[in-house]
C-alpha positions as CSV (number, residue, x, y, z in Angstrom):
1,X,109.0,54.8,66.9
2,X,106.5,52.3,68.2
3,X,107.6,48.7,68.7
4,X,106.8,45.6,70.7
5,X,108.9,43.6,73.1
6,X,108.3,40.8,75.5
7,X,108.7,40.4,79.3
8,X,108.7,37.1,81.1
9,X,106.3,36.5,84.0
10,X,106.8,33.0,85.5
11,X,106.5,30.7,82.5
12,X,104.6,33.2,80.4
13,X,105.8,35.7,77.9
14,X,103.8,38.9,77.9
15,X,103.8,41.2,74.9
16,X,104.3,44.9,75.7
17,X,104.8,48.1,73.7
18,X,107.2,50.9,73.9
19,X,107.3,54.4,72.4
20,X,110.4,56.3,71.5
21,X,110.6,59.6,69.5
22,X,112.4,63.0,69.3
23,X,110.5,66.2,69.2
24,X,111.5,69.3,67.3
25,X,112.4,71.1,70.5
26,X,115.8,71.7,72.1
27,X,116.7,71.3,75.7
28,X,118.3,74.7,76.6
29,X,120.7,73.0,79.0
30,X,122.1,70.3,76.7
31,X,121.6,72.0,73.3
32,X,120.2,68.7,72.0
33,X,116.8,67.7,70.7
34,X,114.6,66.2,73.3
35,X,114.0,62.5,73.2
36,X,111.0,60.9,74.8
37,X,110.9,57.2,75.7
38,X,108.3,55.2,77.6
39,X,107.8,51.5,78.0
40,X,105.2,49.2,79.5
41,X,102.1,49.9,77.3
42,X,99.7,46.9,77.0
43,X,98.6,47.8,73.5
44,X,100.0,49.5,70.4
45,X,97.1,51.9,70.6
46,X,98.1,53.1,74.1
47,X,101.7,53.8,72.9
48,X,100.4,55.7,69.9
49,X,98.1,57.8,72.1
50,X,101.0,58.6,74.5
51,X,103.1,59.8,71.6
52,X,100.3,61.9,70.2
53,X,99.6,63.6,73.6
54,X,103.3,64.3,74.2
55,X,103.8,65.8,70.8
56,X,100.8,68.1,71.4
57,X,102.1,69.0,74.8
58,X,105.4,70.1,73.4
59,X,103.7,72.0,70.5
60,X,101.6,73.8,73.1
61,X,104.1,74.5,75.9
62,X,107.5,74.0,74.4
63,X,110.2,72.7,76.7
64,X,109.4,73.1,80.4
65,X,111.6,71.6,83.1
66,X,109.2,71.2,86.0
67,X,110.1,73.2,89.0
68,X,111.3,71.3,92.1
69,X,110.5,74.3,94.4
70,X,107.9,73.5,96.9
71,X,104.5,75.2,96.9
72,X,105.0,77.1,100.2
73,X,108.3,78.6,99.0
74,X,106.8,79.5,95.6
75,X,103.6,81.2,96.8
76,X,105.6,83.3,99.3
77,X,108.0,84.5,96.6
78,X,105.1,85.1,94.1
79,X,103.2,87.2,96.7
80,X,106.2,89.4,97.5
81,X,107.4,89.8,93.9
82,X,104.3,90.0,91.8
83,X,101.1,90.4,93.9
84,X,101.8,92.6,96.9
85,X,102.9,95.7,94.9
86,X,99.5,95.8,93.2
87,X,97.5,96.0,96.5
88,X,96.5,98.6,99.1
89,X,97.9,98.1,102.6
90,X,94.6,96.7,104.0
91,X,94.1,94.2,101.1
92,X,97.8,93.2,101.3
93,X,97.4,92.3,105.0
94,X,94.2,90.4,104.2
95,X,95.7,88.4,101.4
96,X,98.9,87.7,103.3
97,X,96.8,86.3,106.1
98,X,95.0,83.9,103.7
99,X,98.3,82.7,102.3
100,X,99.9,82.1,105.7
101,X,96.9,80.5,107.3
102,X,95.3,78.5,104.5
103,X,98.0,78.0,101.8
104,X,101.0,77.4,104.1
105,X,100.0,76.3,107.6
106,X,96.7,74.5,106.9
107,X,97.5,72.9,103.5
108,X,98.4,69.3,102.8
109,X,100.3,70.2,99.6
110,X,102.3,73.1,101.1
111,X,105.5,71.1,101.1
112,X,104.9,69.4,97.8
113,X,106.9,70.3,94.7
114,X,105.0,72.8,92.6
115,X,105.0,70.6,89.5
116,X,103.6,67.6,91.4
117,X,100.4,69.4,92.6
118,X,97.4,68.0,90.8
119,X,93.8,69.2,90.3
120,X,92.8,66.4,92.8
121,X,95.1,68.0,95.4
122,X,93.5,71.4,94.9
123,X,89.9,70.0,94.8
124,X,90.6,68.1,98.1
125,X,91.9,71.3,99.6
126,X,88.7,73.3,98.8
127,X,86.4,70.5,99.9
128,X,88.0,70.7,103.3
129,X,87.6,74.5,103.4
130,X,84.0,74.3,102.3
131,X,83.3,71.6,105.0
132,X,84.9,74.0,107.5
133,X,82.0,76.4,106.8
134,X,83.9,79.3,105.6
135,X,81.7,81.8,103.7
136,X,81.2,81.6,100.0
137,X,82.9,84.9,99.4
138,X,85.9,83.8,101.5
139,X,86.2,80.6,99.5
140,X,86.0,82.6,96.2
141,X,88.8,84.8,97.5
142,X,91.0,81.8,98.2
143,X,90.2,80.3,94.8
144,X,91.0,83.5,93.0
145,X,94.3,84.0,94.9
146,X,95.4,80.4,94.3
147,X,94.4,80.6,90.6
148,X,96.5,83.8,90.1
149,X,99.5,82.2,91.7
150,X,99.4,79.1,89.5
151,X,98.7,81.2,86.4
152,X,102.0,83.0,87.1
153,X,103.8,79.8,87.5
154,X,102.6,78.7,84.1
155,X,103.8,82.1,82.6
156,X,107.2,81.7,84.3
157,X,107.4,78.2,82.8
158,X,107.7,76.5,86.2
159,X,104.8,74.2,85.4
160,X,102.9,73.2,82.3
161,X,99.3,73.6,83.4
162,X,97.3,75.4,86.1
163,X,95.8,72.7,88.4
164,X,93.3,75.2,89.8
165,X,91.7,76.1,86.5
166,X,89.2,73.1,86.5
167,X,88.4,73.2,90.2
168,X,84.8,74.2,90.9
169,X,84.1,76.0,94.2
170,X,80.5,77.0,93.6
171,X,78.6,74.6,95.8
172,X,79.5,76.5,99.0
173,X,77.4,76.6,102.2
174,X,76.2,80.1,102.9
175,X,76.2,81.8,106.2
176,X,73.1,83.7,107.1
177,X,73.6,87.4,106.6
178,X,73.0,89.9,109.4
179,X,70.8,92.7,108.1
180,X,68.4,95.3,109.5
181,X,64.7,95.5,108.9
182,X,63.1,98.9,108.0
183,X,62.4,99.7,111.7
184,X,66.0,99.2,112.7
185,X,67.3,101.2,109.8
186,X,65.1,104.1,110.7
187,X,66.0,103.9,114.4
188,X,69.7,103.9,113.5
189,X,69.4,106.8,111.1
190,X,67.4,108.9,113.6
191,X,70.2,108.4,116.1
192,X,72.8,109.2,113.5
193,X,71.4,112.6,112.8
194,X,73.3,114.0,115.7
195,X,76.6,112.9,114.1
196,X,78.8,114.6,111.5
197,X,78.8,111.3,109.6
198,X,75.0,111.2,109.3
199,X,75.2,111.7,105.5
200,X,77.7,108.9,105.2
201,X,75.4,106.4,106.9
202,X,72.4,107.6,105.0
203,X,74.2,107.1,101.7
204,X,75.5,103.7,102.8
205,X,72.0,102.4,103.6
206,X,70.2,104.0,100.7
207,X,72.7,103.4,97.9
208,X,74.5,100.2,98.9
209,X,77.8,101.8,98.0
210,X,81.1,100.6,99.5
211,X,82.7,102.5,102.3
212,X,85.7,103.5,100.2
213,X,83.5,104.6,97.4
214,X,81.5,106.9,99.7
215,X,84.7,108.4,101.3
216,X,86.0,109.1,97.7
217,X,82.7,110.6,96.6
218,X,82.9,114.3,95.4
219,X,80.3,116.9,95.0
220,X,81.0,117.0,91.3
221,X,79.7,113.4,91.2
222,X,76.2,114.4,92.5
223,X,73.7,115.3,89.8
224,X,70.6,116.8,91.5
225,X,68.8,117.3,88.2
226,X,69.0,113.7,87.1
227,X,68.7,112.4,90.7
228,X,71.9,110.3,90.7
229,X,75.5,110.1,91.8
230,X,78.5,108.7,89.9
231,X,80.8,106.2,91.6
232,X,84.2,106.5,89.9
233,X,86.8,106.5,92.6
234,X,87.5,105.0,96.0
235,X,89.5,105.9,99.1
236,X,92.0,103.3,100.3
237,X,95.0,103.2,102.6
238,X,98.3,102.3,100.7
239,X,101.4,101.1,102.4
240,X,104.0,103.8,102.6
241,X,101.6,106.4,101.2
242,X,98.7,106.6,103.6
243,X,95.2,107.6,102.4
244,X,94.8,107.8,98.7
245,X,91.8,108.4,96.4
246,X,92.1,106.2,93.3
247,X,90.1,104.0,90.9
248,X,87.2,101.9,92.1
249,X,87.6,98.2,93.0
250,X,86.9,97.0,89.4
251,X,85.6,98.3,86.0
252,X,82.1,97.4,87.0
253,X,82.6,99.5,90.1
254,X,82.3,102.6,87.9
255,X,78.6,103.2,87.8
256,X,75.8,105.7,88.2
257,X,73.4,105.2,91.2
258,X,69.9,106.6,91.4
259,X,69.1,108.4,94.6
260,X,65.7,109.5,96.0
261,X,64.4,113.0,96.5
262,X,64.6,112.6,100.3
263,X,68.3,111.7,100.0
264,X,69.0,114.6,97.6
265,X,67.4,117.0,100.2
266,X,69.7,115.7,102.9
267,X,72.7,116.2,100.6
268,X,71.7,119.8,99.9
269,X,71.4,120.5,103.6
270,X,74.8,118.8,104.2
271,X,76.4,120.9,101.5
272,X,75.0,124.1,103.1
273,X,76.3,123.0,106.6
274,X,79.7,122.1,105.1
275,X,80.0,125.5,103.2
276,X,79.1,127.4,106.4
277,X,81.7,125.5,108.4
278,X,84.3,126.0,105.6
279,X,83.8,129.8,105.6
280,X,84.0,129.9,109.3
281,X,87.5,128.4,109.5
282,X,88.7,130.0,106.2
283,X,92.2,129.1,105.2
284,X,92.4,126.1,107.6
285,X,90.0,124.2,105.4
286,X,91.6,122.1,102.6
287,X,88.9,121.8,99.9
288,X,89.1,118.4,98.1
289,X,85.4,118.7,97.0
290,X,84.6,115.6,99.2
291,X,81.1,114.9,100.3
292,X,82.4,113.1,103.4
293,X,85.6,114.5,105.0
294,X,87.3,115.6,108.2
295,X,86.4,119.0,109.8
296,X,89.4,120.4,107.9
297,X,88.2,119.0,104.5
298,X,90.8,116.2,104.3
299,X,90.0,112.6,103.3
300,X,88.6,110.7,106.3
301,X,90.3,107.6,107.8
302,X,87.9,104.7,107.0
303,X,88.4,103.4,110.6
304,X,86.6,106.4,112.0
305,X,83.4,105.2,110.3
306,X,83.5,102.0,112.3
307,X,84.0,103.8,115.6
308,X,81.1,106.2,115.0
309,X,78.9,103.3,113.8
310,X,79.6,101.4,117.0
311,X,78.7,104.4,119.1
312,X,75.4,104.9,117.2
313,X,74.4,101.2,117.5
314,X,75.1,101.3,121.3
315,X,73.0,104.5,121.7
316,X,70.1,103.4,119.5
317,X,69.9,99.8,120.7
318,X,69.6,98.2,117.3
319,X,71.1,94.8,116.4
320,X,74.8,95.0,115.9
321,X,75.9,94.5,112.3
322,X,79.1,95.3,110.4
323,X,79.4,98.4,108.2
324,X,79.5,96.2,105.1
325,X,76.2,94.6,106.2
326,X,74.5,97.9,105.4
327,X,75.4,97.0,101.8
328,X,73.8,93.5,102.3
329,X,70.8,95.2,103.9
330,X,70.3,97.4,100.9
331,X,70.7,94.6,98.4
332,X,68.3,92.3,100.3
333,X,65.6,95.0,100.4
334,X,65.9,95.7,96.7
335,X,65.4,92.1,95.8
336,X,62.5,91.8,98.4
337,X,60.8,94.8,96.8
338,X,60.9,93.1,93.4
339,X,63.8,95.0,91.8
340,X,65.2,92.9,88.9
341,X,68.4,91.2,90.0
342,X,70.1,92.6,86.9
343,X,69.4,96.2,88.0
344,X,70.4,95.4,91.6
345,X,73.7,93.9,90.5
346,X,74.5,96.9,88.4
347,X,73.6,99.3,91.2
348,X,75.9,97.5,93.6
349,X,78.8,97.3,91.2
350,X,79.6,93.7,91.8
351,X,82.9,92.6,90.2
352,X,83.3,88.9,91.0
353,X,82.9,87.1,87.6
354,X,82.1,83.7,89.1
355,X,78.9,85.2,90.6
356,X,77.7,88.1,88.5
357,X,79.4,88.1,85.1
358,X,76.3,86.6,83.5
359,X,74.2,89.3,85.1
360,X,76.3,92.2,83.8
361,X,76.0,90.8,80.2
362,X,72.3,91.3,80.4
363,X,72.4,94.7,82.1
364,X,70.6,97.5,80.1
365,X,71.3,101.2,80.3
366,X,67.8,102.1,81.3
367,X,67.3,104.8,83.9
368,X,68.0,103.7,87.4
369,X,64.9,104.1,89.6
370,X,66.0,101.7,92.3
371,X,66.8,104.6,94.7
372,X,63.1,105.5,94.8
373,X,62.1,101.9,95.3
374,X,64.4,101.6,98.4
375,X,63.2,104.9,99.8
376,X,59.6,103.8,99.6
377,X,60.4,100.6,101.6
378,X,62.3,102.7,104.1
379,X,59.4,105.1,104.5
380,X,57.0,102.3,105.3
381,X,59.1,101.3,108.3
382,X,58.9,104.8,109.9
383,X,56.6,105.2,112.9
384,X,53.3,106.7,111.9
385,X,52.5,110.2,113.2
386,X,49.2,110.5,115.0
């Protein structure tokens, strides 16, 4: 029902409009149909528009009694009940840190009731984080985490809409990546040849694969005839379990990577050395078919790769970078050598839809020759023999 009424302001009478109606939904607490009433509209059209929006809202969401739980309490509960059980131990610690530091301690809407948080609140939150010069990938991680939490609140019928859904975090300041040039790569690899993990670092630099993917790589994944290797599993550390070889980070993580003849030759030599060692210790060796493993054939603790890399960097004198920066180095050289960004994205197995979804949609299944392109660039950086 839409009707007018008058209020007195001084000596004037001002016409206002009210809207009152019932919706065909029942309040589960009272067992009665829900009545909506609102006054104070300046025009009949405004009152009619309010009724239309409210009816549509009830048709879409049904009856939702907005939660009075504050955001900090909710996201803490959501993480423990829904999100943490899906994560490896390392990712769980990382995401817990983001929640504690950014969503609870350094967040103006942490104490606000969940239902009162607006898109403006979330937009302001991310503007502050962007201006604090966090990396683009870190901002995306925060956005993804917050979006998941509010999506669950909608599914639990604690709120009607997700305030994160319309927040755009793309215009992010980028930090300069630390990468090696071809000379530094070759110096590092020369120094790494004395280490058992030489093949690991060679593959990290020449394929751009993630650490867990290389530590989960099996000999059955290597195809020397076609000159490629299949990435279809990854080594992670899971809470209460320890090291575990499981699926890759995402569906796009399952991929076939082209590798050069030089790298294939190194893999053959590594297999010979591994088999010789395996036969020398006989029953002590636990064969998991892993390309990179401990001396007893077991999966290798990922932290050991960091320790060995630090030692090689110190010995070789090259610029200090993180292990993950080898992946950045590989990607940067592919682009610099003119490799199509679609092929590069497919080779790297990027999974973040906000960055590379459109790239995957144009990816073709043509043969991956990017391993040879990278090897040619690497060879040009080697010192010339006289």
